[in-house]
mmCIF file of the C-alpha atoms, coordinates in Angstrom:
data_MODEL
# 
_entry.id   MODEL 
# 
loop_
_atom_site.group_PDB 
_atom_site.id 
_atom_site.type_symbol 
_atom_site.label_atom_id 
_atom_site.label_alt_id 
_atom_site.label_comp_id 
_atom_site.label_asym_id 
_atom_site.label_entity_id 
_atom_site.label_seq_id 
_atom_site.pdbx_PDB_ins_code 
_atom_site.Cartn_x 
_atom_site.Cartn_y 
_atom_site.Cartn_z 
_atom_site.occupancy 
_atom_site.B_iso_or_equiv 
_atom_site.pdbx_formal_charge 
_atom_site.auth_seq_id 
_atom_site.auth_comp_id 
_atom_site.auth_asym_id 
_atom_site.auth_atom_id 
_atom_site.pdbx_PDB_model_num 
ATOM 1   C CA . UNK A 1 1   ? 4.863   -52.979 -2.080  1.00 0.00 ? 1   UNK A CA 1 
ATOM 2   C CA . UNK A 1 2   ? 4.398   -50.773 -4.823  1.00 0.00 ? 2   UNK A CA 1 
ATOM 3   C CA . UNK A 1 3   ? 3.778   -47.348 -2.198  1.00 0.00 ? 3   UNK A CA 1 
ATOM 4   C CA . UNK A 1 4   ? 7.323   -48.712 -0.921  1.00 0.00 ? 4   UNK A CA 1 
ATOM 5   C CA . UNK A 1 5   ? 8.856   -48.817 -4.535  1.00 0.00 ? 5   UNK A CA 1 
ATOM 6   C CA . UNK A 1 6   ? 7.578   -45.728 -4.996  1.00 0.00 ? 6   UNK A CA 1 
ATOM 7   C CA . UNK A 1 7   ? 8.891   -43.719 -2.148  1.00 0.00 ? 7   UNK A CA 1 
ATOM 8   C CA . UNK A 1 8   ? 12.786  -45.591 -3.495  1.00 0.00 ? 8   UNK A CA 1 
ATOM 9   C CA . UNK A 1 9   ? 12.186  -44.150 -6.624  1.00 0.00 ? 9   UNK A CA 1 
ATOM 10  C CA . UNK A 1 10  ? 11.312  -40.327 -5.903  1.00 0.00 ? 10  UNK A CA 1 
ATOM 11  C CA . UNK A 1 11  ? 13.410  -40.004 -2.816  1.00 0.00 ? 11  UNK A CA 1 
ATOM 12  C CA . UNK A 1 12  ? 16.749  -37.149 -3.276  1.00 0.00 ? 12  UNK A CA 1 
ATOM 13  C CA . UNK A 1 13  ? 14.288  -35.373 -6.426  1.00 0.00 ? 13  UNK A CA 1 
ATOM 14  C CA . UNK A 1 14  ? 12.791  -32.444 -6.464  1.00 0.00 ? 14  UNK A CA 1 
ATOM 15  C CA . UNK A 1 15  ? 10.877  -30.632 -9.365  1.00 0.00 ? 15  UNK A CA 1 
ATOM 16  C CA . UNK A 1 16  ? 13.136  -28.631 -11.168 1.00 0.00 ? 16  UNK A CA 1 
ATOM 17  C CA . UNK A 1 17  ? 11.072  -25.281 -10.796 1.00 0.00 ? 17  UNK A CA 1 
ATOM 18  C CA . UNK A 1 18  ? 11.219  -25.685 -6.739  1.00 0.00 ? 18  UNK A CA 1 
ATOM 19  C CA . UNK A 1 19  ? 15.197  -25.601 -7.263  1.00 0.00 ? 19  UNK A CA 1 
ATOM 20  C CA . UNK A 1 20  ? 15.384  -22.994 -9.928  1.00 0.00 ? 20  UNK A CA 1 
ATOM 21  C CA . UNK A 1 21  ? 12.421  -20.876 -8.038  1.00 0.00 ? 21  UNK A CA 1 
ATOM 22  C CA . UNK A 1 22  ? 15.489  -18.796 -5.924  1.00 0.00 ? 22  UNK A CA 1 
ATOM 23  C CA . UNK A 1 23  ? 17.762  -18.457 -8.982  1.00 0.00 ? 23  UNK A CA 1 
ATOM 24  C CA . UNK A 1 24  ? 14.858  -16.716 -11.266 1.00 0.00 ? 24  UNK A CA 1 
ATOM 25  C CA . UNK A 1 25  ? 13.665  -14.759 -8.670  1.00 0.00 ? 25  UNK A CA 1 
ATOM 26  C CA . UNK A 1 26  ? 17.478  -13.502 -8.106  1.00 0.00 ? 26  UNK A CA 1 
ATOM 27  C CA . UNK A 1 27  ? 17.789  -13.291 -11.727 1.00 0.00 ? 27  UNK A CA 1 
ATOM 28  C CA . UNK A 1 28  ? 13.734  -10.953 -12.019 1.00 0.00 ? 28  UNK A CA 1 
ATOM 29  C CA . UNK A 1 29  ? 15.656  -8.696  -9.092  1.00 0.00 ? 29  UNK A CA 1 
ATOM 30  C CA . UNK A 1 30  ? 18.669  -8.020  -11.304 1.00 0.00 ? 30  UNK A CA 1 
ATOM 31  C CA . UNK A 1 31  ? 17.327  -7.162  -13.750 1.00 0.00 ? 31  UNK A CA 1 
ATOM 32  C CA . UNK A 1 32  ? 14.933  -4.267  -12.115 1.00 0.00 ? 32  UNK A CA 1 
ATOM 33  C CA . UNK A 1 33  ? 11.888  -6.605  -11.351 1.00 0.00 ? 33  UNK A CA 1 
ATOM 34  C CA . UNK A 1 34  ? 11.164  -6.133  -7.319  1.00 0.00 ? 34  UNK A CA 1 
ATOM 35  C CA . UNK A 1 35  ? 7.843   -7.356  -6.350  1.00 0.00 ? 35  UNK A CA 1 
ATOM 36  C CA . UNK A 1 36  ? 7.851   -4.573  -3.407  1.00 0.00 ? 36  UNK A CA 1 
ATOM 37  C CA . UNK A 1 37  ? 8.137   -1.632  -6.270  1.00 0.00 ? 37  UNK A CA 1 
ATOM 38  C CA . UNK A 1 38  ? 4.744   -2.316  -7.784  1.00 0.00 ? 38  UNK A CA 1 
ATOM 39  C CA . UNK A 1 39  ? 2.797   -3.021  -3.757  1.00 0.00 ? 39  UNK A CA 1 
ATOM 40  C CA . UNK A 1 40  ? 4.026   0.076   -2.606  1.00 0.00 ? 40  UNK A CA 1 
ATOM 41  C CA . UNK A 1 41  ? 4.279   2.255   -5.746  1.00 0.00 ? 41  UNK A CA 1 
ATOM 42  C CA . UNK A 1 42  ? 0.902   1.223   -7.718  1.00 0.00 ? 42  UNK A CA 1 
ATOM 43  C CA . UNK A 1 43  ? -0.503  4.349   -7.790  1.00 0.00 ? 43  UNK A CA 1 
ATOM 44  C CA . UNK A 1 44  ? 2.499   5.976   -9.308  1.00 0.00 ? 44  UNK A CA 1 
ATOM 45  C CA . UNK A 1 45  ? 2.312   3.174   -11.643 1.00 0.00 ? 45  UNK A CA 1 
ATOM 46  C CA . UNK A 1 46  ? -1.339  2.697   -12.795 1.00 0.00 ? 46  UNK A CA 1 
ATOM 47  C CA . UNK A 1 47  ? -2.440  6.011   -11.993 1.00 0.00 ? 47  UNK A CA 1 
ATOM 48  C CA . UNK A 1 48  ? -4.638  7.470   -9.334  1.00 0.00 ? 48  UNK A CA 1 
ATOM 49  C CA . UNK A 1 49  ? -7.687  6.407   -11.666 1.00 0.00 ? 49  UNK A CA 1 
ATOM 50  C CA . UNK A 1 50  ? -7.205  2.597   -11.400 1.00 0.00 ? 50  UNK A CA 1 
ATOM 51  C CA . UNK A 1 51  ? -5.316  2.743   -8.116  1.00 0.00 ? 51  UNK A CA 1 
ATOM 52  C CA . UNK A 1 52  ? -8.759  4.230   -6.795  1.00 0.00 ? 52  UNK A CA 1 
ATOM 53  C CA . UNK A 1 53  ? -10.950 0.802   -7.919  1.00 0.00 ? 53  UNK A CA 1 
ATOM 54  C CA . UNK A 1 54  ? -8.105  -2.081  -7.263  1.00 0.00 ? 54  UNK A CA 1 
ATOM 55  C CA . UNK A 1 55  ? -4.950  -3.082  -5.334  1.00 0.00 ? 55  UNK A CA 1 
ATOM 56  C CA . UNK A 1 56  ? -2.392  -5.558  -5.429  1.00 0.00 ? 56  UNK A CA 1 
ATOM 57  C CA . UNK A 1 57  ? -2.365  -8.121  -3.844  1.00 0.00 ? 57  UNK A CA 1 
ATOM 58  C CA . UNK A 1 58  ? 0.408   -10.665 -5.010  1.00 0.00 ? 58  UNK A CA 1 
ATOM 59  C CA . UNK A 1 59  ? 2.912   -11.533 -7.618  1.00 0.00 ? 59  UNK A CA 1 
ATOM 60  C CA . UNK A 1 60  ? 3.880   -15.063 -8.578  1.00 0.00 ? 60  UNK A CA 1 
ATOM 61  C CA . UNK A 1 61  ? 5.693   -16.641 -10.740 1.00 0.00 ? 61  UNK A CA 1 
ATOM 62  C CA . UNK A 1 62  ? 4.143   -19.767 -12.672 1.00 0.00 ? 62  UNK A CA 1 
ATOM 63  C CA . UNK A 1 63  ? 6.374   -22.936 -13.289 1.00 0.00 ? 63  UNK A CA 1 
ATOM 64  C CA . UNK A 1 64  ? 8.154   -22.097 -16.240 1.00 0.00 ? 64  UNK A CA 1 
ATOM 65  C CA . UNK A 1 65  ? 9.567   -18.994 -14.169 1.00 0.00 ? 65  UNK A CA 1 
ATOM 66  C CA . UNK A 1 66  ? 9.706   -17.112 -17.405 1.00 0.00 ? 66  UNK A CA 1 
ATOM 67  C CA . UNK A 1 67  ? 6.500   -14.287 -16.482 1.00 0.00 ? 67  UNK A CA 1 
ATOM 68  C CA . UNK A 1 68  ? 4.555   -13.521 -13.020 1.00 0.00 ? 68  UNK A CA 1 
ATOM 69  C CA . UNK A 1 69  ? 1.038   -13.237 -12.480 1.00 0.00 ? 69  UNK A CA 1 
ATOM 70  C CA . UNK A 1 70  ? 0.221   -10.236 -10.809 1.00 0.00 ? 70  UNK A CA 1 
ATOM 71  C CA . UNK A 1 71  ? -3.108  -10.898 -8.854  1.00 0.00 ? 71  UNK A CA 1 
ATOM 72  C CA . UNK A 1 72  ? -5.649  -7.520  -8.463  1.00 0.00 ? 72  UNK A CA 1 
ATOM 73  C CA . UNK A 1 73  ? -8.085  -6.711  -5.569  1.00 0.00 ? 73  UNK A CA 1 
ATOM 74  C CA . UNK A 1 74  ? -11.261 -5.158  -6.355  1.00 0.00 ? 74  UNK A CA 1 
ATOM 75  C CA . UNK A 1 75  ? -14.820 -5.075  -5.232  1.00 0.00 ? 75  UNK A CA 1 
ATOM 76  C CA . UNK A 1 76  ? -17.078 -6.782  -7.223  1.00 0.00 ? 76  UNK A CA 1 
ATOM 77  C CA . UNK A 1 77  ? -19.022 -3.751  -9.522  1.00 0.00 ? 77  UNK A CA 1 
ATOM 78  C CA . UNK A 1 78  ? -15.592 -2.896  -10.542 1.00 0.00 ? 78  UNK A CA 1 
ATOM 79  C CA . UNK A 1 79  ? -14.430 -6.120  -11.819 1.00 0.00 ? 79  UNK A CA 1 
ATOM 80  C CA . UNK A 1 80  ? -16.144 -5.735  -15.424 1.00 0.00 ? 80  UNK A CA 1 
ATOM 81  C CA . UNK A 1 81  ? -14.389 -2.709  -15.925 1.00 0.00 ? 81  UNK A CA 1 
ATOM 82  C CA . UNK A 1 82  ? -10.997 -4.078  -14.362 1.00 0.00 ? 82  UNK A CA 1 
ATOM 83  C CA . UNK A 1 83  ? -11.510 -6.991  -16.900 1.00 0.00 ? 83  UNK A CA 1 
ATOM 84  C CA . UNK A 1 84  ? -11.320 -5.256  -19.715 1.00 0.00 ? 84  UNK A CA 1 
ATOM 85  C CA . UNK A 1 85  ? -8.067  -2.732  -18.489 1.00 0.00 ? 85  UNK A CA 1 
ATOM 86  C CA . UNK A 1 86  ? -6.100  -5.862  -17.723 1.00 0.00 ? 86  UNK A CA 1 
ATOM 87  C CA . UNK A 1 87  ? -3.891  -5.462  -20.626 1.00 0.00 ? 87  UNK A CA 1 
ATOM 88  C CA . UNK A 1 88  ? -3.300  -2.090  -19.919 1.00 0.00 ? 88  UNK A CA 1 
ATOM 89  C CA . UNK A 1 89  ? -2.641  -2.785  -17.140 1.00 0.00 ? 89  UNK A CA 1 
ATOM 90  C CA . UNK A 1 90  ? -0.112  -5.371  -17.455 1.00 0.00 ? 90  UNK A CA 1 
ATOM 91  C CA . UNK A 1 91  ? 1.587   -2.544  -20.092 1.00 0.00 ? 91  UNK A CA 1 
ATOM 92  C CA . UNK A 1 92  ? 2.160   -0.127  -17.301 1.00 0.00 ? 92  UNK A CA 1 
ATOM 93  C CA . UNK A 1 93  ? 3.726   -2.691  -14.762 1.00 0.00 ? 93  UNK A CA 1 
ATOM 94  C CA . UNK A 1 94  ? 5.601   -3.557  -17.383 1.00 0.00 ? 94  UNK A CA 1 
ATOM 95  C CA . UNK A 1 95  ? 6.846   -0.464  -18.873 1.00 0.00 ? 95  UNK A CA 1 
ATOM 96  C CA . UNK A 1 96  ? 8.624   0.483   -15.073 1.00 0.00 ? 96  UNK A CA 1 
ATOM 97  C CA . UNK A 1 97  ? 10.914  -2.249  -15.335 1.00 0.00 ? 97  UNK A CA 1 
ATOM 98  C CA . UNK A 1 98  ? 11.224  -2.173  -18.920 1.00 0.00 ? 98  UNK A CA 1 
ATOM 99  C CA . UNK A 1 99  ? 10.820  -5.628  -19.945 1.00 0.00 ? 99  UNK A CA 1 
ATOM 100 C CA . UNK A 1 100 ? 8.084   -8.476  -19.591 1.00 0.00 ? 100 UNK A CA 1 
ATOM 101 C CA . UNK A 1 101 ? 7.981   -9.096  -16.244 1.00 0.00 ? 101 UNK A CA 1 
ATOM 102 C CA . UNK A 1 102 ? 4.247   -9.727  -16.025 1.00 0.00 ? 102 UNK A CA 1 
ATOM 103 C CA . UNK A 1 103 ? 2.907   -12.139 -18.058 1.00 0.00 ? 103 UNK A CA 1 
ATOM 104 C CA . UNK A 1 104 ? -0.416  -12.313 -16.473 1.00 0.00 ? 104 UNK A CA 1 
ATOM 105 C CA . UNK A 1 105 ? -2.945  -10.063 -14.742 1.00 0.00 ? 105 UNK A CA 1 
ATOM 106 C CA . UNK A 1 106 ? -5.515  -11.972 -12.863 1.00 0.00 ? 106 UNK A CA 1 
ATOM 107 C CA . UNK A 1 107 ? -8.599  -10.253 -11.149 1.00 0.00 ? 107 UNK A CA 1 
ATOM 108 C CA . UNK A 1 108 ? -10.080 -11.298 -7.829  1.00 0.00 ? 108 UNK A CA 1 
ATOM 109 C CA . UNK A 1 109 ? -13.431 -9.958  -5.908  1.00 0.00 ? 109 UNK A CA 1 
ATOM 110 C CA . UNK A 1 110 ? -14.215 -9.297  -2.532  1.00 0.00 ? 110 UNK A CA 1 
ATOM 111 C CA . UNK A 1 111 ? -17.579 -7.608  -1.055  1.00 0.00 ? 111 UNK A CA 1 
ATOM 112 C CA . UNK A 1 112 ? -17.153 -4.160  0.035   1.00 0.00 ? 112 UNK A CA 1 
ATOM 113 C CA . UNK A 1 113 ? -18.278 -5.380  3.443   1.00 0.00 ? 113 UNK A CA 1 
ATOM 114 C CA . UNK A 1 114 ? -17.985 -8.598  5.194   1.00 0.00 ? 114 UNK A CA 1 
ATOM 115 C CA . UNK A 1 115 ? -15.051 -10.329 7.366   1.00 0.00 ? 115 UNK A CA 1 
ATOM 116 C CA . UNK A 1 116 ? -12.279 -7.865  8.355   1.00 0.00 ? 116 UNK A CA 1 
ATOM 117 C CA . UNK A 1 117 ? -10.206 -9.351  6.158   1.00 0.00 ? 117 UNK A CA 1 
ATOM 118 C CA . UNK A 1 118 ? -12.728 -9.653  3.134   1.00 0.00 ? 118 UNK A CA 1 
ATOM 119 C CA . UNK A 1 119 ? -13.356 -5.696  3.159   1.00 0.00 ? 119 UNK A CA 1 
ATOM 120 C CA . UNK A 1 120 ? -11.329 -3.818  0.540   1.00 0.00 ? 120 UNK A CA 1 
ATOM 121 C CA . UNK A 1 121 ? -11.150 -0.157  0.514   1.00 0.00 ? 121 UNK A CA 1 
ATOM 122 C CA . UNK A 1 122 ? -9.344  1.499   -2.571  1.00 0.00 ? 122 UNK A CA 1 
ATOM 123 C CA . UNK A 1 123 ? -9.437  5.097   -0.935  1.00 0.00 ? 123 UNK A CA 1 
ATOM 124 C CA . UNK A 1 124 ? -7.820  6.211   2.189   1.00 0.00 ? 124 UNK A CA 1 
ATOM 125 C CA . UNK A 1 125 ? -10.119 7.543   4.411   1.00 0.00 ? 125 UNK A CA 1 
ATOM 126 C CA . UNK A 1 126 ? -10.738 11.593  4.840   1.00 0.00 ? 126 UNK A CA 1 
ATOM 127 C CA . UNK A 1 127 ? -8.899  12.808  7.698   1.00 0.00 ? 127 UNK A CA 1 
ATOM 128 C CA . UNK A 1 128 ? -10.631 13.854  10.414  1.00 0.00 ? 128 UNK A CA 1 
ATOM 129 C CA . UNK A 1 129 ? -10.647 18.323  11.004  1.00 0.00 ? 129 UNK A CA 1 
ATOM 130 C CA . UNK A 1 130 ? -8.973  19.592  13.700  1.00 0.00 ? 130 UNK A CA 1 
ATOM 131 C CA . UNK A 1 131 ? -11.462 20.681  16.795  1.00 0.00 ? 131 UNK A CA 1 
ATOM 132 C CA . UNK A 1 132 ? -11.520 24.477  16.768  1.00 0.00 ? 132 UNK A CA 1 
ATOM 133 C CA . UNK A 1 133 ? -9.695  25.731  19.643  1.00 0.00 ? 133 UNK A CA 1 
ATOM 134 C CA . UNK A 1 134 ? -11.500 27.826  22.620  1.00 0.00 ? 134 UNK A CA 1 
ATOM 135 C CA . UNK A 1 135 ? -10.885 32.161  21.847  1.00 0.00 ? 135 UNK A CA 1 
ATOM 136 C CA . UNK A 1 136 ? -9.235  31.780  25.657  1.00 0.00 ? 136 UNK A CA 1 
ATOM 137 C CA . UNK A 1 137 ? -6.690  29.212  24.651  1.00 0.00 ? 137 UNK A CA 1 
ATOM 138 C CA . UNK A 1 138 ? -5.263  31.053  21.868  1.00 0.00 ? 138 UNK A CA 1 
ATOM 139 C CA . UNK A 1 139 ? -5.617  34.671  23.380  1.00 0.00 ? 139 UNK A CA 1 
ATOM 140 C CA . UNK A 1 140 ? -3.482  32.537  26.432  1.00 0.00 ? 140 UNK A CA 1 
ATOM 141 C CA . UNK A 1 141 ? -0.933  31.026  23.841  1.00 0.00 ? 141 UNK A CA 1 
ATOM 142 C CA . UNK A 1 142 ? -0.627  34.664  21.819  1.00 0.00 ? 142 UNK A CA 1 
ATOM 143 C CA . UNK A 1 143 ? 0.223   36.427  25.733  1.00 0.00 ? 143 UNK A CA 1 
ATOM 144 C CA . UNK A 1 144 ? 2.779   33.238  25.909  1.00 0.00 ? 144 UNK A CA 1 
ATOM 145 C CA . UNK A 1 145 ? 4.707   34.139  22.829  1.00 0.00 ? 145 UNK A CA 1 
ATOM 146 C CA . UNK A 1 146 ? 4.098   37.929  22.973  1.00 0.00 ? 146 UNK A CA 1 
ATOM 147 C CA . UNK A 1 147 ? 8.180   38.606  23.829  1.00 0.00 ? 147 UNK A CA 1 
ATOM 148 C CA . UNK A 1 148 ? 8.670   37.114  20.242  1.00 0.00 ? 148 UNK A CA 1 
ATOM 149 C CA . UNK A 1 149 ? 10.182  39.545  17.492  1.00 0.00 ? 149 UNK A CA 1 
ATOM 150 C CA . UNK A 1 150 ? 10.131  37.748  14.610  1.00 0.00 ? 150 UNK A CA 1 
ATOM 151 C CA . UNK A 1 151 ? 6.406   37.489  13.251  1.00 0.00 ? 151 UNK A CA 1 
ATOM 152 C CA . UNK A 1 152 ? 6.577   34.388  11.330  1.00 0.00 ? 152 UNK A CA 1 
ATOM 153 C CA . UNK A 1 153 ? 8.904   32.361  14.262  1.00 0.00 ? 153 UNK A CA 1 
ATOM 154 C CA . UNK A 1 154 ? 5.642   34.210  16.520  1.00 0.00 ? 154 UNK A CA 1 
ATOM 155 C CA . UNK A 1 155 ? 2.928   33.013  14.339  1.00 0.00 ? 155 UNK A CA 1 
ATOM 156 C CA . UNK A 1 156 ? 4.465   29.337  15.005  1.00 0.00 ? 156 UNK A CA 1 
ATOM 157 C CA . UNK A 1 157 ? 5.482   29.305  18.332  1.00 0.00 ? 157 UNK A CA 1 
ATOM 158 C CA . UNK A 1 158 ? 1.461   30.888  18.758  1.00 0.00 ? 158 UNK A CA 1 
ATOM 159 C CA . UNK A 1 159 ? -0.174  28.273  16.736  1.00 0.00 ? 159 UNK A CA 1 
ATOM 160 C CA . UNK A 1 160 ? 2.126   25.314  18.650  1.00 0.00 ? 160 UNK A CA 1 
ATOM 161 C CA . UNK A 1 161 ? 1.235   26.567  22.139  1.00 0.00 ? 161 UNK A CA 1 
ATOM 162 C CA . UNK A 1 162 ? -2.443  26.996  21.624  1.00 0.00 ? 162 UNK A CA 1 
ATOM 163 C CA . UNK A 1 163 ? -2.299  23.186  20.229  1.00 0.00 ? 163 UNK A CA 1 
ATOM 164 C CA . UNK A 1 164 ? -0.699  22.558  23.897  1.00 0.00 ? 164 UNK A CA 1 
ATOM 165 C CA . UNK A 1 165 ? -3.063  24.164  25.770  1.00 0.00 ? 165 UNK A CA 1 
ATOM 166 C CA . UNK A 1 166 ? -5.743  22.997  24.006  1.00 0.00 ? 166 UNK A CA 1 
ATOM 167 C CA . UNK A 1 167 ? -4.991  19.328  24.384  1.00 0.00 ? 167 UNK A CA 1 
ATOM 168 C CA . UNK A 1 168 ? -3.211  19.076  27.907  1.00 0.00 ? 168 UNK A CA 1 
ATOM 169 C CA . UNK A 1 169 ? -5.881  18.314  30.721  1.00 0.00 ? 169 UNK A CA 1 
ATOM 170 C CA . UNK A 1 170 ? -7.271  20.727  33.639  1.00 0.00 ? 170 UNK A CA 1 
ATOM 171 C CA . UNK A 1 171 ? -5.639  23.741  31.734  1.00 0.00 ? 171 UNK A CA 1 
ATOM 172 C CA . UNK A 1 172 ? -8.065  25.976  34.047  1.00 0.00 ? 172 UNK A CA 1 
ATOM 173 C CA . UNK A 1 173 ? -5.716  24.611  36.886  1.00 0.00 ? 173 UNK A CA 1 
ATOM 174 C CA . UNK A 1 174 ? -2.560  25.683  35.395  1.00 0.00 ? 174 UNK A CA 1 
ATOM 175 C CA . UNK A 1 175 ? -4.186  29.156  35.251  1.00 0.00 ? 175 UNK A CA 1 
ATOM 176 C CA . UNK A 1 176 ? -4.464  29.388  39.422  1.00 0.00 ? 176 UNK A CA 1 
# 
């Protein structure tokens, strides 16, 4: 009986925070606070040193709706260092927006190895060096573009032709 009465009294009511969440978010965005900016421009906001140690994961508004909590992902050994820099990180993010958009920073850790979604990689992977192009392919590219009079254009076309010939299968069959 009490359960029926409880449902009857709460039916039609919702928390104020859920009603105002979208309005608060729109008000924050109208004042210049955009969550996407924090996520996409992280290295520019906090600096390359701090960005190489952590990355933003989430920005959530609290129940009060004033200020958000920034969640930052890092690896276990770096967490104590970042814990000491939380206030500086918060100030840097808020400096971008010009007001206290972020009221708190939460640091979460993950292991450097493990499940795919738990792996943290903060620095970009090194780019692979291109393979060396064989001298025969370079000579063929040079012969192909030799009629071009402009030196700069000829050099650019030669590099392009060498890459095309090097990446085309059965280059020798094309020669015959």
